C-alpha positions in Angstrom: 68.2 20.1 6.3 66.6 18.3 3.4 66.7 19.9 0.1 63.3 21.0 -0.9 61.8 20.3 -4.3 60.6 23.1 -6.4 57.9 21.3 -8.4 54.8 22.9 -9.9 51.6 22.3 -8.0 48.1 22.2 -9.4 46.2 24.1 -6.8 42.8 22.3 -6.9 40.4 23.1 -4.1 37.5 20.7 -4.4 37.8 17.0 -3.5 36.2 15.9 -6.8 39.0 17.6 -8.8 41.7 15.9 -6.8 39.9 12.6 -7.1 39.7 13.1 -10.8 43.5 13.0 -10.9 43.5 9.9 -8.7 41.1 8.2 -11.0 43.4 9.0 -13.9 46.4 7.5 -12.1 44.4 4.4 -11.2 43.3 4.0 -14.8 46.8 4.4 -16.2 48.5 2.4 -13.5 50.6 5.2 -12.2 51.8 5.1 -8.6 50.7 7.9 -6.3 50.4 9.0 -2.7 47.2 10.3 -1.1 47.6 13.2 1.3 44.8 14.2 3.7 44.5 17.0 6.3 43.4 15.1 9.5 43.9 17.6 12.3 43.9 21.4 12.6 44.7 23.6 15.6 44.1 27.3 15.3 44.2 29.0 11.9 44.6 27.2 8.6 44.5 28.0 4.9 42.6 24.7 4.2 39.7 22.7 5.7 40.0 19.5 7.7 39.8 16.7 5.1 41.4 18.6 2.3 43.0 16.2 -0.2 46.1 16.2 -2.4 47.8 13.6 -4.5 51.4 13.2 -5.6 52.5 10.8 -8.4 55.9 9.2 -8.7 57.4 11.9 -10.8 56.6 14.6 -8.3 53.5 16.1 -9.8 51.1 17.4 -7.0 47.4 18.1 -7.4 45.7 19.8 -4.5 47.4 21.5 -1.6 47.5 21.7 2.2 48.6 25.3 2.8 48.9 28.5 0.8 52.3 27.5 -0.4 54.3 27.6 2.8 54.7 23.9 3.4 53.4 22.2 0.2 56.8 21.6 -1.3 58.0 19.9 1.9 54.8 17.7 1.9 55.5 16.8 -1.8 59.1 15.7 -0.8 57.7 13.7 2.1 55.1 12.1 -0.1 57.8 10.9 -2.6 59.8 9.4 0.3 56.7 7.6 1.5 56.1 6.3 -2.0 59.7 5.0 -2.2 59.6 3.4 1.2 56.0 2.1 1.0 55.4 3.4 4.5 52.7 5.9 5.5 53.5 9.0 7.7 51.6 11.3 10.0 53.3 14.7 9.9 52.6 17.7 12.0 53.5 21.3 10.9 53.3 24.4 13.0 53.0 24.4 16.8 54.6 21.3 18.2 56.2 20.3 14.9 59.8 18.9 14.6 60.1 21.0 11.4 61.2 24.3 13.1 62.3 25.8 9.8 58.8 25.4 8.3 56.5 27.9 10.0 52.8 28.4 9.4 52.2 32.1 9.1 48.5 31.7 10.0 49.5 30.2 13.3 48.3 26.9 14.9 49.2 23.5 13.7 48.3 21.1 10.8 48.6 17.3 10.7 48.6 15.5 7.4 48.3 11.8 6.7 50.4 10.6 3.8 49.4 7.2 2.5 51.3 5.5 -0.3 48.8 2.6 -0.4 45.3 4.0 -0.2 42.2 1.9 -1.3 42.1 2.8 -5.0 38.7 1.2 -5.6 37.3 3.3 -2.7 38.8 6.5 -4.1 37.4 5.9 -7.6 34.0 5.1 -6.1 34.1 8.4 -4.2 34.9 10.2 -7.4 32.1 8.5 -9.3 29.6 9.4 -6.5 30.6 13.0 -6.5 30.3 13.2 -10.3 26.8 11.9 -9.9 26.2 14.7 -7.4 25.9 12.3 -4.5 27.6 13.1 -1.1 30.2 10.6 0.0 32.1 9.8 3.2 35.7 8.8 3.6 37.2 7.5 6.8 40.9 7.8 7.6 42.9 6.0 10.3 46.1 8.1 10.8 48.7 6.5 12.9 52.1 7.5 14.2 54.9 5.7 16.2 54.2 7.5 19.5 50.5 8.2 19.2 47.5 7.8 16.9 44.6 10.0 16.1 41.1 8.6 16.4 39.5 7.6 13.1 38.2 10.7 11.3 35.3 10.6 8.9 34.8 13.4 6.4 31.6 13.9 4.4 32.4 15.4 1.0 29.6 17.3 -0.9 29.4 17.6 -4.7 30.8 20.7 -6.3 28.3 23.6 -6.3 26.3 23.6 -9.6 25.0 26.9 -10.8 22.2 27.3 -13.3 21.7 30.7 -14.9 18.7 31.9 -16.8 19.1 35.3 -18.4 20.5 37.4 -21.2 22.9 40.3 -21.7 26.1 41.4 -20.1 25.4 40.3 -16.5 24.4 36.8 -17.7 27.6 36.5 -19.7 29.8 37.9 -16.9 28.3 35.6 -14.2 28.8 32.5 -16.3 32.5 33.5 -16.9 33.3 34.3 -13.2 31.4 31.2 -11.9 33.4 29.0 -14.2 36.7 30.6 -13.1 35.9 30.0 -9.4 35.0 26.4 -10.0 31.2 26.2 -10.1 29.6 23.7 -12.6 27.7 26.1 -14.8 24.5 25.5 -16.8 22.8 28.2 -18.8 19.3 29.0 -20.3 18.6 32.0 -22.5 16.3 33.1 -25.3 19.2 34.8 -27.0 21.4 32.5 -29.1 24.3 35.0 -29.1 24.4 35.0 -25.3 24.4 31.2 -25.4 27.3 31.2 -27.8 29.2 33.5 -25.5 28.9 31.3 -22.4 29.2 27.9 -24.0 32.9 27.6 -23.1 32.0 28.2 -19.4 29.3 25.6 -19.2 29.7 22.0 -18.1 27.0 20.9 -20.6 25.8 22.8 -23.7 23.5 25.7 -22.6 19.8 25.6 -23.6 18.0 27.9 -26.0 14.5 28.6 -24.7 11.9 30.0 -27.2 8.7 29.9 -25.1 7.9 30.2 -21.4 5.6 27.3 -21.7 8.6 25.0 -22.3 10.1 25.9 -18.9 8.6 23.3 -16.7 11.4 21.4 -14.9 14.9 22.1 -13.8 17.5 19.6 -12.6 18.6 21.1 -9.3 19.6 19.6 -6.0 20.5 21.0 -2.5 24.0 21.8 -3.6 22.7 23.7 -6.7 22.2 27.4 -7.0 19.9 29.1 -9.5 19.8 32.7 -10.7 17.6 34.7 -13.0 19.6 37.4 -14.7 17.1 39.3 -16.9 16.5 43.0 -17.3 13.3 42.2 -19.1 11.6 40.3 -16.3 8.9 38.6 -18.3 10.9 35.4 -18.5 11.4 35.2 -14.7 8.2 33.7 -13.3 8.3 30.4 -15.2 12.0 29.9 -14.3 11.5 30.8 -10.7 8.4 28.5 -10.3 10.4 25.7 -11.8 13.4 26.3 -9.5 11.2 26.5 -6.4 9.8 23.1 -7.3 13.3 21.6 -6.6 15.4 21.3 -3.5 17.9 24.0 -4.8 20.0 25.3 -2.0 20.0 28.9 -3.4 17.5 30.7 -5.6 18.1 34.3 -6.5 17.1 37.0 -8.9 18.6 40.2 -10.4 16.9 43.5 -10.1 16.2 46.5 -7.8 14.2 46.3 -4.5 11.2 47.7 -6.4 11.5 45.0 -9.0 11.9 42.3 -6.3 8.7 43.5 -4.5 6.8 43.4 -7.8 8.3 39.9 -8.6 7.1 38.5 -5.3 3.6 39.9 -5.7 3.3 38.4 -9.2 4.5 35.0 -8.0 2.0 35.2 -5.1 -0.8 35.8 -7.5 0.4 32.7 -9.4 -0.1 30.6 -6.3 3.5 30.5 -5.0 3.5 29.9 -1.2 4.9 32.4 1.3 7.5 29.8 2.3 8.7 29.5 -1.3 8.7 33.2 -1.8 11.0 33.5 1.2 13.5 31.2 -0.6 14.1 33.8 -3.3 17.1 36.0 -2.6 16.7 39.4 -4.1 18.0 41.8 -5.1 20.9 39.4 -5.6 24.4 40.4 -4.4 26.2 41.4 -1.3 27.1 44.8 -2.7 24.0 46.9 -3.6 23.4 49.2 -6.5 26.3 48.1 -8.7 26.3 49.2 -12.4 29.1 47.1 -13.8 28.4 43.6 -15.2 31.6 42.0 -13.8 31.1 43.5 -10.4 27.5 42.5 -10.2 28.5 38.9 -11.1 31.2 38.9 -8.4 28.7 40.3 -5.8 26.1 37.7 -6.7 28.5 34.8 -6.7 29.9 36.0 -3.3 26.4 35.6 -1.9 26.1 32.1 -3.3 29.5 31.2 -2.0 28.5 32.4 1.4 25.4 30.3 1.3 27.2 27.1 0.4 30.6 27.5 2.1 29.6 25.7 5.3 28.2 22.7 3.5 31.0 21.6 1.2 33.1 19.6 3.6 31.7 18.3 7.0 33.4 16.3 9.7 31.2 13.5 11.0 31.3 12.7 14.7 34.1 10.3 15.4 31.9 8.0 17.5 29.7 7.5 14.4 32.6 6.7 12.1 32.1 3.0 11.9 28.4 3.4 11.4 28.3 6.1 8.8 31.5 5.6 6.8 31.0 4.4 3.2 34.7 4.2 2.3 37.5 3.5 4.7 41.3 4.0 4.7 
């Protein structure tokens, strides 16, 4: 049996974070192997199309399992880099690696490519940074058989814009940053802004007048939350958010507060259709009175709303028509 490496792994979930490491390797001229999940049967810890990269000194960014086979994949990747040959490996049911079980059951096939299209990968990274979806097509091959080409559509990372003040505002920014959302903040309180600056992708914005709240830069993979206990600031922010294609709009408060909120917005001319877009009271767990738990409850609802849209498999028959980047 091959001796397994015990190398540290940077467990990055989102494709943009793995591709960021790829872009660094390309820029510095470092050799690397791209690993892609191309077939799943039964249970799996990761989605189809999940990415990982291993450089020539055995550093791995991204992962294919919850730790049960990643060290072996790392070893296989280094061997592919040395030989210059790609491999299609199967783990779990039907795998030749009987000593490497998948506790979740089923089977996982990974495509290990020591010579991917570097320009295409960097282009994909650039597109995701610009908050544009991108498709990658993979052509996994094996000696005995070959899978059909598989095209994966990757969505930008969820961007979360928060408008609020106080403990819940601070806690939500902190937790959202930890779970990998790109956070932006607005607040009338400079102390709250200072507290969340480290969690924001860009410097948060100090708002001094509701009249200045006219536009928000939100897209369909963006979430927006108002987190005020004094709700006077809410209407201007919610109207601005509803004018965008934001995929999630929510607001903090009780059911009574939410009913009053909707009535006020209706009086301001907001349509019934837009009013129905506002999730409130925000959170999967009702009536919490702890800022950190409220933040977790709210973010769980946002994660639930976006989970299905982060990585989509395009029909194989459309692969040659829809693919932007091909491997």
